[in-house]
Every structure is written in structure tokens, then in C-alpha cells.
VEXDREN-2710 file (C-alpha; in Angstrom, 1 decimal):
% VEXDREN-2710
k/r/px/py/pz
1/MET/-143.0/-79.4/88.9
2/LEU/-140.1/-77.8/91.0
3/THR/-138.7/-74.4/90.5
4/LEU/-134.9/-73.9/89.6
5/GLY/-134.3/-72.8/93.2
6/GLU/-136.1/-75.9/94.6
7/VAL/-134.0/-78.1/92.4
8/GLY/-130.8/-76.5/93.5
9/ALA/-131.9/-76.8/97.1
10/PHE/-132.7/-80.5/96.6
11/LEU/-129.2/-81.2/94.9
12/LEU/-127.4/-79.4/97.8
13/GLU/-129.4/-81.3/100.4
14/ASP/-128.6/-84.6/98.7
15/ILE/-124.9/-83.8/98.3
16/HIS/-124.7/-82.9/102.0
17/ARG/-126.4/-86.2/102.9
18/TYR/-124.0/-88.1/100.8
19/HIS/-120.9/-86.7/102.2
20/ARG/-121.9/-87.4/105.7
21/LYS/-123.0/-91.0/105.1
22/THR/-120.7/-93.9/105.5
23/HIS/-119.4/-95.0/102.2
24/ARG/-119.2/-98.9/101.7
25/SER/-115.9/-98.8/99.9
26/LEU/-114.2/-96.0/102.1
27/GLY/-115.4/-97.5/105.3
28/ARG/-115.9/-93.9/106.5
29/THR/-117.9/-90.8/105.2
30/PRO/-116.6/-89.0/102.2
31/LEU/-116.2/-85.9/104.1
32/SER/-114.1/-87.5/106.7
33/ALA/-111.9/-89.3/104.1
34/TRP/-111.4/-85.9/102.4
35/GLU/-110.4/-84.1/105.6
36/LEU/-108.2/-87.0/106.6
37/TYR/-106.2/-87.0/103.3
38/TRP/-105.7/-83.2/102.9
39/GLY/-104.9/-83.0/106.7
40/GLN/-101.8/-85.0/105.9
41/GLN/-100.8/-83.0/102.9
42/VAL/-98.4/-79.8/103.1
43/ALA/-100.7/-77.8/100.8
44/GLY/-104.4/-77.8/100.2
45/PRO/-106.1/-78.7/96.9
46/ARG/-105.5/-76.4/94.1
47/LEU/-108.5/-73.9/93.4
48/PRO/-109.0/-71.6/90.3
49/LYS/-107.2/-68.4/90.6
50/ASP/-110.2/-66.5/89.3
51/VAL/-113.5/-68.0/90.5
52/SER/-115.5/-65.6/88.4
53/ARG/-113.7/-66.7/85.2
54/PHE/-113.9/-70.4/86.3
55/ARG/-117.8/-70.0/86.5
56/LEU/-118.1/-68.2/83.2
57/ASP/-116.2/-70.8/81.4
58/PHE/-119.1/-73.3/82.3
59/LEU/-121.7/-71.1/80.9
60/PRO/-123.2/-71.8/77.4
61/LEU/-122.3/-69.3/74.6
62/GLN/-123.7/-67.8/71.4
63/ARG/-121.8/-65.8/68.7
64/ARG/-123.4/-62.4/68.0
65/VAL/-122.7/-59.3/66.1
66/ILE/-122.3/-56.3/68.4
67/GLY/-124.5/-53.5/66.6
68/ARG/-125.3/-50.1/67.5
69/GLU/-128.4/-51.2/69.5
70/GLY/-126.3/-53.6/71.4
71/ILE/-126.6/-57.4/71.7
72/GLU/-129.7/-59.4/70.7
73/LEU/-130.0/-62.8/72.2
74/PHE/-133.4/-64.9/72.3
75/GLY/-135.3/-61.9/71.3
76/LEU/-134.0/-59.9/74.0
77/ARG/-131.8/-56.8/73.7
78/TYR/-128.8/-56.0/75.9
79/SER/-126.9/-52.7/76.1
80/CYS/-124.8/-50.6/78.2
81/ALA/-122.4/-47.4/77.8
82/ALA/-119.3/-49.4/77.7
83/LEU/-120.7/-51.5/74.8
84/ALA/-120.4/-48.6/72.4
85/GLN/-116.6/-49.2/72.1
86/GLU/-117.3/-52.8/71.0
87/VAL/-119.5/-52.2/68.1
88/ASP/-118.2/-54.1/65.1
89/LEU/-120.7/-55.1/62.4
90/GLY/-118.3/-57.2/60.6
91/ARG/-117.5/-59.7/63.2
92/LYS/-119.2/-62.1/65.5
93/ARG/-118.3/-62.2/69.1
94/VAL/-118.6/-64.7/71.9
95/VAL/-121.5/-63.9/74.3
96/ARG/-122.0/-66.2/77.3
97/TYR/-125.3/-66.3/79.2
98/ASP/-126.7/-68.1/82.3
99/PRO/-129.8/-69.9/81.3
100/ARG/-131.1/-69.6/84.9
101/ASP/-131.0/-65.8/84.8
102/LEU/-131.2/-63.8/81.5
103/SER/-131.0/-60.4/82.9
104/ARG/-127.5/-60.0/81.7
105/VAL/-125.0/-61.6/79.3
106/TYR/-121.2/-61.6/79.2
107/LEU/-119.3/-60.3/76.2
108/GLU/-115.8/-62.1/75.9
109/GLN/-112.8/-59.6/75.6
110/SER/-109.5/-60.6/74.4
111/HIS/-107.4/-58.7/76.9
112/CYS/-109.6/-58.1/79.9
113/GLN/-112.4/-59.5/81.9
114/PRO/-115.7/-60.4/80.1
115/LEU/-117.9/-57.4/79.9
116/ALA/-121.3/-57.8/81.8
117/VAL/-124.2/-56.3/79.7
118/PRO/-127.4/-55.9/81.2
119/LEU/-130.9/-55.8/79.5
120/ARG/-131.4/-52.5/77.8
121/ASP/-134.6/-52.0/79.8
122/PRO/-133.8/-52.3/83.4
123/SER/-137.6/-52.7/84.2
124/THR/-137.7/-56.0/82.3
125/PRO/-138.4/-58.8/84.8
126/ALA/-135.8/-61.3/85.5
127/LEU/-136.6/-64.6/83.8
128/SER/-134.8/-67.9/82.9
129/LEU/-134.3/-69.3/79.4
130/TRP/-137.1/-72.0/80.1
131/GLU/-139.6/-69.4/81.1
132/LEU/-138.8/-67.3/78.1
133/LYS/-139.3/-70.4/75.8
134/ALA/-142.6/-71.1/77.6
135/ILE/-143.7/-67.5/76.9
136/LYS/-142.8/-67.8/73.2
137/ARG/-144.9/-71.0/73.0
138/SER/-148.0/-69.2/74.4
139/LYS/-150.2/-66.7/72.8
140/MET/-148.1/-63.9/74.0
141/SER/-145.3/-64.8/71.6
142/ALA/-147.0/-62.6/68.9
143/HIS/-146.4/-59.5/71.0
144/ASN/-143.2/-57.5/71.6
145/MET/-140.9/-59.5/73.9
146/GLU/-139.1/-56.2/75.0
147/ASP/-142.3/-54.9/76.6
148/PRO/-141.8/-55.4/80.5
149/ASP/-145.5/-55.2/81.3
150/LEU/-146.2/-58.1/78.8
151/LEU/-143.5/-60.2/80.0
152/ARG/-144.7/-59.8/83.5
153/ARG/-148.2/-60.9/82.5
154/ALA/-146.9/-63.8/80.4
155/LEU/-144.7/-64.9/83.4
156/ALA/-147.7/-64.8/85.7
157/GLU/-149.8/-66.9/83.3
158/ALA/-146.9/-69.4/82.8
159/SER/-146.6/-69.7/86.6
160/GLU/-150.3/-70.3/87.1
161/GLU/-150.2/-73.0/84.3
162/GLY/-147.2/-74.6/85.9
163/THR/-149.0/-74.7/89.2
164/ASN/-152.0/-76.3/87.6
165/VAL/-149.8/-78.9/86.0
166/SER/-147.9/-79.5/89.3
167/LYS/-151.3/-80.2/91.1
168/LEU/-152.3/-82.7/88.3
169/LYS/-148.9/-84.5/88.8
170/ARG/-149.2/-84.4/92.6
171/ASN/-152.6/-86.0/92.2
172/ARG/-151.3/-88.8/90.0
173/GLN/-148.4/-89.4/92.3
174/ALA/-150.7/-89.6/95.3
175/ALA/-152.9/-92.2/93.4
176/ARG/-149.8/-94.2/92.6
177/ARG/-148.6/-94.3/96.1
178/ASP/-152.1/-95.3/97.3
179/ALA/-152.2/-98.1/94.8
180/TRP/-148.8/-99.2/95.9
181/ARG/-149.8/-99.2/99.6
182/ASN/-152.7/-101.6/98.6
183/VAL/-150.2/-104.0/97.0
184/GLU/-147.9/-103.9/100.1
185/GLN/-150.8/-104.5/102.3
186/LEU/-151.7/-107.6/100.2
187/THR/-148.0/-108.8/100.4
188/ASP/-147.9/-108.3/104.2
189/SER/-151.3/-110.0/104.8
190/PRO/-151.0/-113.4/106.5
191/PRO/-151.6/-116.7/104.3
192/PRO/-155.0/-118.3/104.7
193/ASN/-155.2/-120.8/107.6
194/THR/-157.7/-123.1/105.9
195/SER/-156.8/-125.7/103.3
196/LEU/-158.3/-125.4/99.9
197/LYS/-160.8/-128.2/99.1
198/PRO/-160.6/-129.7/95.7
199/THR/-163.7/-129.3/93.4
200/LEU/-163.2/-132.5/91.6
201/VAL/-162.3/-135.9/93.4
202/SER/-160.8/-138.8/91.7
203/ASN/-164.2/-140.7/91.9
204/ASP/-165.8/-138.2/89.7
205/LEU/-163.1/-138.1/87.1
206/ASP/-164.5/-140.8/84.9
207/SER/-168.0/-139.1/84.7
208/ALA/-166.7/-135.6/84.3
209/LEU/-164.2/-136.0/81.4
210/HIS/-165.4/-135.8/77.8
211/PRO/-165.5/-139.2/76.1
212/VAL/-162.4/-138.5/74.0
213/ALA/-160.5/-137.1/77.0
214/ARG/-161.5/-140.2/79.0
215/PHE/-160.2/-142.4/76.4
216/LEU/-156.9/-140.5/76.4
217/VAL/-156.5/-140.5/80.1
218/MET/-157.8/-144.0/81.0
219/ASP/-156.2/-145.7/78.0
220/PRO/-153.4/-143.6/76.7
221/PRO/-152.3/-144.8/73.2
222/GLY/-149.1/-146.2/72.7
223/PHE/-146.2/-144.8/70.5
224/GLY/-143.7/-146.7/68.6
END
């Protein structure tokens, strides 16, 4: 089991390797093809004017009512001083969130940048949506999800459980690799240098066959 950071590092490494490996159709590496093309253009590739806005547009969203206690999402509460002006009990607003980090959410606003709203309790540990779901499935789900100490303890238990699962998966993978090595060794082994001797020679055929089988073999019936 990999952490989100490890998955991200793996993807970056794989992309880095791909762009520097000769592409069969291009006849060159994708990176060199990119540099060659844009080196011949007057202007470079078009980029988003607002990179932060561009990234936010890819985040998932939920619609929530902005109450006096702030925003509730996945059992967590978010609030800040600037949110007091956005209280509207009669309307649901677009709230975006990053599943990898639930320490803050982003309230869409019509005429300005989205408002970043942190967790109401700043001592709440940073956690992802997947970690929060794992906590809710555990025995800790019956407790107050806003208690920072309980969340830390639940995160520690989930991490320990994930480590045990990872060890089990690694052991299984190692066993599969060992089994496959054995198969490869059999494939690579040289063929036998001695010919196989028949266990039944033609002289013994008549005595070895069942009477009915002997009749069929020695004197096959005709058809027609």
C-alpha cells in the first residue's frame, strides 16, 4: 500500500522517464520533439492566466448552506472571520475541496476569488478524504469527529493497520515472484539429452490389449 505522496512521486518519475525515452512513432524523445516544435514558433504554448483558478476548477465540489457555524463537509466544520458575511440559510453554495488535504475548503464567490476556509479548530490534524472514510469505518466513528485528539489517535491506528496490510501484500508479492522465478528456471533449463524408451513394444501389443480392443486393432470392422 502506497501513500498519496509515494503515488505522486511514482507518477512523476514515470512521466519523467517517458519524456526522455525515444518514441517509436516520433523517432525521438517526446521532450526533444516538444522543444523542437516550440523552438520554431513565435510564441510559446498558451498557459492559464490564473494558475490557482485553473487548479481549483479541477477540484470536486459539494453544495452546502453557509450557516452561522460555518460550513459542514464530511462531518468536519470549517469557519473563518470572512465567512460571516457569506451566511445565507436559504441558498446552497458551491464548495470545492481537495480530497488529498481536507484542512481547508474553497467557497466559490461570484465576483472575486474563491474564499479559502480552514477547519474551525486549527489543531485538527491534516488528513485526506480516504483517511477520513477509513476512520468512519473504524470503531472511532461513534465519537466526535471534531475532537483533534481522537482524530490523531484514529489516524495512528489507521496507519498501523495500513502498515500491516502492506506487509501482507508484500509477502504475497514476494511469494508470487519466487514462484515465477521457479517457472523461469524450468523454462531456461536444457532439454534432456537421453531419449525416452517406450514402455510397450510392438511385440507385446497383442498380449497387452484387452480382447475387445485387440479385435478392433487387429481386425477393424468395415463400414459400408
